[in-house]
N, C-alpha and C positions, 0 to 999 in steps of 0.2 A: 655239595649241598650246604654244608655249613657256611661257606663264604655267602651263597646267594640269600639264604635267611637271614644273616647277619646284615648283609647289604639292604634288604628290604626294612629291616626293623631300624636301621641306622637313617635310611631315607625317610622313614615316617616320623621318627623323633625329630630329626633335623627340620621337618616343614611344621610340626607342632611348636617346637623353638622359635622358628622363625615368626609365627603367627604371635606367640606370647610376647617377642621383643618388639613387635610391630604396635602391640598395644601399649607398651611402655612409652614408646616413641611418639605415638599418637597423643597420650596424655600430656607429654612435655611440649609438643607443638601447638596444642589446643588449649592450654591452660589459662591463657589470658582471662581474667573474669571468672575463671571457674577454680576454687580453690580446692585441693586435695591434700591428703597425708598418704605416707609410706602405707599405712593400713589400707587405705583407699585402693591403693595400686595392687596390694595383694588379694584384696576381694575381687577387684576387676579380673586379675588373672584367673582366679579360682572359679568365679561364675561363668566366665566366657570359655573355660577349657573345654566344656562339653561341646560346644559348637566348633572349636579349634580341631578336637579329635575326630569329629565328623567330617569336616572339611578336607582335613589332611588325607583322608582314606580316598578321596577322589583323585588325588595326586598319585596314590601308589598303584592305581589300577593298571596303568601300562607296564611299569616294572615289574609288576607280579606276572603279566601275561609274558613277558620277556623271559622272566625266570623259569616259567613253565617250558617254554620253547627250548631254553638253552639246556634243559634237562636231557633232550634227544637231540639237539642241534647246537652244540656249543662252538658256533663260529664267533670267536671273541672280537674281532675287529668290526663286523657288521653290527653287533650287539652293542659295541662301545659308542660306534657312531651314532645310532639310534638314540640311544641313552643321551648322548652329549647333546644333539639336537633338542631331543624332549626337554631336557633339563634347562637348556638356555631359554627355551618359550616359556617354560613355567617361571623361571626366574624373572624374565621380562614382564609376564603378566601379574605375578605377586608384586614385583615392584612398582608396578603402574599403577595397582590398586591401592597399595598402601601410601604413595606419594599423593594420589589423586584424593585419597579419602582425608589425610591430614591437611591438605591445602584447601579442599572445598568445605570442611565440616565449619570452619569459622564463619562462612558466608551463609551456607545453607541451614546449619543447626541440625542436620540428620545424616544418617551414614550414607556411604556411597551406593547408590542404586543405578539403575539403567536409565533414569531420567537424564543422567549426565551426557548421554548419546545424542540427545538432541542439539547439544552446541556443536556436534561435529558439522552439521550442516551450516552453521554460521560461525566458525572460530574467530573471526574479526571481533564479533560482537562479544563472545566470552572474554577474548584477551583484553578487551577495551576496559574491563573492570581492574586490571593489574598492570604494573609497570613491566618493561622489557627485562630488568634486573631481576624481579621476582620471577619471572618464567625461566630466565637462564639459570638461576639458583635452583629451582625446581628440577630442571634437566640435569645438572650436575649431579645433584642428590639422587636422582632416577638412575644415572649410569653407575654410580657408586653403590647403591643398593642392589642392583642387578648384579653387579660383579661380586659382592660379597655372598648373596644367595647362591649364584651359579658356582663359586669357588666351593661352597659348602656341599652342594650336591656331588661335584665332580671328585673331590676329595673322599667322598662315602662310597664311590664306584668299586666293585669287586677288583682285586689284583689280577694281574695278567696270568697268575700260575694256573695249570692246567688241572682239573681234577678228574680222576677216574674212578668209575662206578659200575658195579654190575647192574644187571637187568632188574633184579630185584629191588636194589636200592632206588634205582630210577622210578619204578613203578610206586616206591613209597613216597618218594618225594613229591611226584606228580598228584598222588592222592591227597598229600597234605595241602597242597596249592588249591585243588579242586574242593576240598572241604572249607578252606579259608575263604573261598568265593561267597557263600552266603553270609558267612560270619562279618564280612565287609560290607556287604548289602544292608544287614541289619545295624551295623554300626554307622553307616551313611544315612539310614533312616531314623536312628536315634533310638533303637530298641524295638521292642516286639507290642509295646503298648498301642492305645488308640492314637496317641498324638506322634506326628512325625516331627524330626528336627525342624525349628523354627527360631525365628530371631526372639520371640517373646520368651522363650525359655531360659535366656541369659538375664533378663531384667531382675533386679532385685533391690533396686534402690528409689527412694523417693527424688533423687538427685539425677536427673536426666542425662547429665554429663557422664557419670559413672555407667549409667546402663549402656549408653552408645559406646562408652570405651571397651565395654565387654563384649561387643557384636563384632564378629569376624567380617571385615569388609568384602571379604571374596565371597563369602556366603550371601551377604546381604545383596551384593550385586547380582549374583545369579539368581537369587530367590526372587528379584524385583521383576526380572522379564516377565514372567507370566502373568503378574498384575498389571504390568505396563500394556501387554499386548491384550488383555482380555478384560480385567477388572472394571476400569473405568470407561463404560461405553459413552460414546458422545452421542446424547439424543439431541437432534436438531430437527425439530418440526415446524417452528416459526422464527421469523427474525427476531432479535433481540428485544427490541421495543414492545413488539406484540406479547413476547412471552412476559415481560416485566409487568405489563398492563395486566395479563391474566391472573398472575399470582400476587400481585401488589396487595391486595386487601384480605388475602387467604390467611396470612400468618402474623396478626398483630403481636408486636413483641413487648407492648406495656399492658399493666393492668389497671383498670378504672373500677372503682366501687366493687372490690372483690367480696363475694360472700363469704363469711369466716364459718369453718367447720369444726374448729379446734377450741379448746379450752384454754391454750397457751400457744404463744409463738414459738416456745422452745422445748418442744416435745423431744424425747428421746425416739428415734426412728429405725424401725425394722424393715426392709423391702425383700419379700419373698417372691422370687422368680419361680413360678411353679412350671416345671417341664411339662409343656405340651398341653396344659389344661385349659382348652378352649371351653365355651359356654355348651358347646356340644356334649361334653361329658359331664355335664351338670347334675344330672339324675344320679349318677353314681358318687357323687361328693355331697353328702347331706349336711356334713358339718359348715362346708363353705356356704351353702344355701343358708344356713342358719345365720351366719355371719353377714350376709347380705342384709338380711332384717334388722340386725343388731347395729350395724354401723352405716358407713356411707357406701352406697352401691352406684357405680357408674354403669347403667343398665345399657348403653348404646356405646361401649368402647369397642375397639377394633384393633387387632394386632397389626403392626406395619410389615410384617414379613414372615417368613416360613422357616428360618432357622435360629439355632440358639445362639450363635455369634452375632448376628445381626439384630435380634431382638434386644440382646443385651445392651447393645451400642443404642438402640432407640430408647430403651427405658431409661439408663443413666445419663445419657448425653442428649436426650430430645433430638437425636440427629436422624434423618430419615433413611429408610431402606431403599435398596436398589434391585432391579431384577436378576442382575448377574454379577454383582459385587458385594464384597463382604469387606466393609470398612475396617473391622476389627483386624484383619489381615494386612492392613497397611499402617504400620507402626509409625511411618513419617506423616502420615494424616491423623492418626489418634492423639499424637502427643499435642494436637493444637486444638482438639475438641474441649467443648465445655463440658461439666459433668455435674451432677447433683453433689457428689462427693467433694470435690473441690470447691463449690459453692458454700456447702455448710462449714467445710474447713474454716475458712474465713470468718465464719461467726463463730468459732471456737469450738466446733465439734470434733472428735475423734472418729476415724473412719475404719471399718474393719469388713473384710469379705470372707464369705464362708463358702466352699463348694467341696463336696465329697469326691469330685472326679480329678482329672488330670488337668491342672489351672493352665498348663502349656499349651493345650490344645486350641488350635485356630488363633495363636497369638493372644490368648486371654490374659496371661500374666501382664503382657506389655501394655495392652489396654488398661487394666485395673490400676497398675502403678502409676502410668503416666496421667491418668486422670483423678489421682487424688485419694485412692485406697491406701491407706498406711500399712494395715496388717492383713495379711493373707493365710487363711487356713484352708488347707486343701488336702487331697488323698495322701500325701507323703506324711502328714502329721498325724496319722493314725496308724494303728498297729497293722501288721501284715494280715492278721485274720480280718480285721475290719476292713482292710482295702480290698479283699476279695469277696465280700458280701454281695455284691452286684457286679454285673458286667462292666459297667461304666465306672466302679469304684465303691464308695462307703455308702450303703443304702440309706433311705431317708429317715427312718426312726432314729439312727444314730446320729446322723448331723443334727437332726431336730433337738436331739438332747445336748449336742454342743451349743446350739445356738441358745437353748434355755440356760445353760450353764454361763454362757458368755453374758447374757443379760443380767442375771442375777448377781453375777460377780463383779460387775462394773462399779467403780468408785461412784459414790451418790452425787458428788460435786462435778461429776464429768458427763458432759452432753455426747451423746454418741449416735452414729449411723452405722448400722450392720446391714449389709448387702448379703444375700444368701440365694443360691441357685440349688433347686433340688434337682434330682437326677433319675429316680426309679421309674417314673412314668414315662418310659422311653425304651424302644426295642432293646432287648429282647423281653422286656416286661417281667423281668424276673423279680419278683416280691414274695416275701415269706408269709403270705397268707392266701386263702382260697375262697373268697366270699362268692365269686362267679366262676362259671365255667369258662368263659372267654376271657382270654388273658389280658386284653386291653381294658375293658371296664374294671376287671380286678385290679390291674396297676393303679387305677385312679382312686379306686376305693381306698387302697392302702395308703396312697397320698394323702387323701382326705382324713383318714384315721390318724395319721401322724399330725395333720393340722389339728384336728380336734383334741389330741392329748397336749400337744404344745400349747395350745390356748387355754385349755382346763387347768394345766399347772400355773400358767402366768397369772391368771385372774386371782388366784389365791396369794400373790406377792405384793409387797409394797411398790414394786417397779411399775405395776400394771397402770396406777393413776397417772403417770406423765409418760405413758408409750403410745406410740402411734404405729400400727403395724398395717403395712400395706401388701395386699396379696394381688398378683397379677401373674400371667403366663408369659412366658418369652415368646411364645407363638401358639397357635392351635395345631391340628393335625388332620390328615384325611382319614375319615372314619365312614364307613358305610357310604352313603348317598353324598356326603358332605366332601366334594372335591373343590378345588380352587374356584369355580365357576359357581358356586352355591352361596346364596347371600349370607347364611349363618356360618360358613366354614371358619371365618376369621374373627367372629365376635368373640371377645373374650371377657371375662369376669375381672372387674377392677374393683377391690373391696377395700375401704379404709376401716379399721376396727382398733380398739384399745382405748384405755381410760381417758386418753388426750382427746377422743371424739365427741363433741359436743352433745350430739343427739343423733338418732337414725335420720337417713336421708336417701332419697333416690334422685340422682341426677340423670336426667333422660337425654341430654343433648348428645347428639353423635360426636366422637372424639377418637383418638389414637392413643396407643402407649407413649408416644412421644411427647404427648401432652401432659404426661404425669410430672416432667421437670419444672416447667412454667407454673402449673397448678400448685405444686407442692411448695415451690419456693415463695411463691406470692402468699401462701398461707403463713409462712415463716416470716413475712415482711422483708425477703431478701430479693436484690434484683435479679431479673432472668432476661434482660436484655441482650445478652450473649447468645442464648438459645433462640437462634434464628428461625427454627422450624419446629418451636414447642409453644403451644398457646395455653394460656390460662383459662381454662373451660369455665370458672366460676366468674370471671370478669365481664362487664358490660361491653368490653372491647371485642368479645368474642360474638362476632355478629353474624358469621355465616359457619355454622355447625357442619361439620362434614369429616368423613375418615377416608382414609386412602390406604391400599396395601399393595406390595409388589410380591410378585412370585416369579419364577424362572421365566423371563422374558414376556411378563404380562403384569397387568395391574387391574384393580377393582376399585371403584368408588362409590361411597355411599352418602347421600344426603336427604334432605327432606323430600326430594322427588323420587326417591326410590334407590336401585342397585344397578351397577353396571359393571361387567368383567370384559376386558380388552384383552387379545391375543396380540401381542407386538410382532410375532414372526409371520403370522397368516394376516395381519392389518384387518382384524375382523372382532365382531362383538362375539364373546361367549355366551353371555346371558345379559339380557335387558329386562329389567323390572323397573324402569324409571320412566317417568313422563318426558324426560329431557336427556336421552342417553347421548346425542351428539355433543350437548354441551358438557356432560360429564367426561367425555372422551377428550375433548379439548382441554379440560381443566387438568385431568390426569397427565396428558402429554407435556402440558405446559410445567406442570409440578416437576415431572421427571427431567425436563430440559433444565430448569432452573436448579434444581438441587444436584444434579450432575455436574453442572457447571460450578457450583459451589464446592463440591467435592474436588474437582479438579485443580481449583484455585487455592484450596485448603493447604496452608502451610508453604506455599510458594513466595517466592521473593521477586519483586519486580526489578 
């Protein structure tokens, strides 16, 4: 019994050691043009350890099953042969992953993923980029690394001595193994929290090379299979020329004669993403309604999507949403996105993000760090008691107080951007008040109360005069009759308030949350030409106001002719409240085709 358990432990620790050693070798091989210190190496190993520990458990599964069998049927020769073959396969796979990762990274700039498999269909094209000597050196290294890893595993195998044990001991050992199975599953998943193990959990630095170094290449490769197979759908409704003609005038990237909304071009900025707070919940949010009258209200703004991870990317990167794809879950893509944060950084702003939930969920950490958010405050930064105040993490009144403190404690000579995602207005709607009997309206009333208290306190501070606060939801929600086919389902409040707002205004032109990026940057007199799919709503170049929304394999589109919702699975209209539904259908399909092509091309090298 002791030998088998010791063998499993040694196997696991050797696998983790191999992963850590591979990180150091990766940094040494890919260091050209990327300076780092010994302290950086230690940070990479520490931050990447959670992913290494989780991935190593996959390799432990077969040895654990064999150990269980050997309790009752200890045929040493058969077991030894099985382990010999298994460890050889594992050694080859690990060596191949490490060598491929360190060899391809200087060319690709992102971690090993399943996209490398496309080159197997045309290996001559892949080999054309490197010399024969380059390939031969890698082959030799691959063989050497395989031998080292394999020797380590075989050296750890249990000795040939025969153990004797009574039935009681065998039953006890078997129960230990059975109990360990759910623990291994939990370890592979990364715990029992809302978020499962993902690449973004190891991101910690503004230096992307350090983040990439912390990522386990084996996990990166395996995790990419689902995205490669399902996430980027190839929408092809028109030939490329016709598609380009249809979308050519829809997304102007320049601003002309932009109307000014602000008293200054350098306000301090706070963007509050209100969880699920569509216009359909407006009657339960009186404080937000008052802010519409006191500030600038975009009265015909529509959310691009139906999920938080997607709406976050739409808001901060001005990047479109997709029916079945989550861009946030594609770190090799998000690292190439523009963002409001990185744009204002170049103008001297410091950037901060606040979220009371698990910031590793859906690769959120990865997205935020790679798009310019310098300091992240999240669930782990609160006390254990505060972390348990809501199902999703720290409830909104606590995080709004954190946001208030962050604002008033900022150095006066520092320009800042703070992003903030609320979370309490989400299932299971667990909030600490009971204004309404129905839980959903009650949750939004609670959120609104937090907003009212927050704004009320800020108005009495000197920071208010130079402050621009932008409220908008990440998405709306299904509530009552408001399904995805309803014209008002995805209408969202976009409100600008604060002392930096010149005067109350109502902007009536249809627009999307993706348009916030270009519209805001134009107000700051900053370029926004890299935001290909974001429009300055206040510019004379915005000649065709419309809004598009995508949901699970469908889309809707709104313009001056009305509203249309379309089901891509059934290839039919869900709702027609437009005088020109066929034209809207064609525009929506052209946008899906053009934007999905853009997503596929994002971050690729020719």
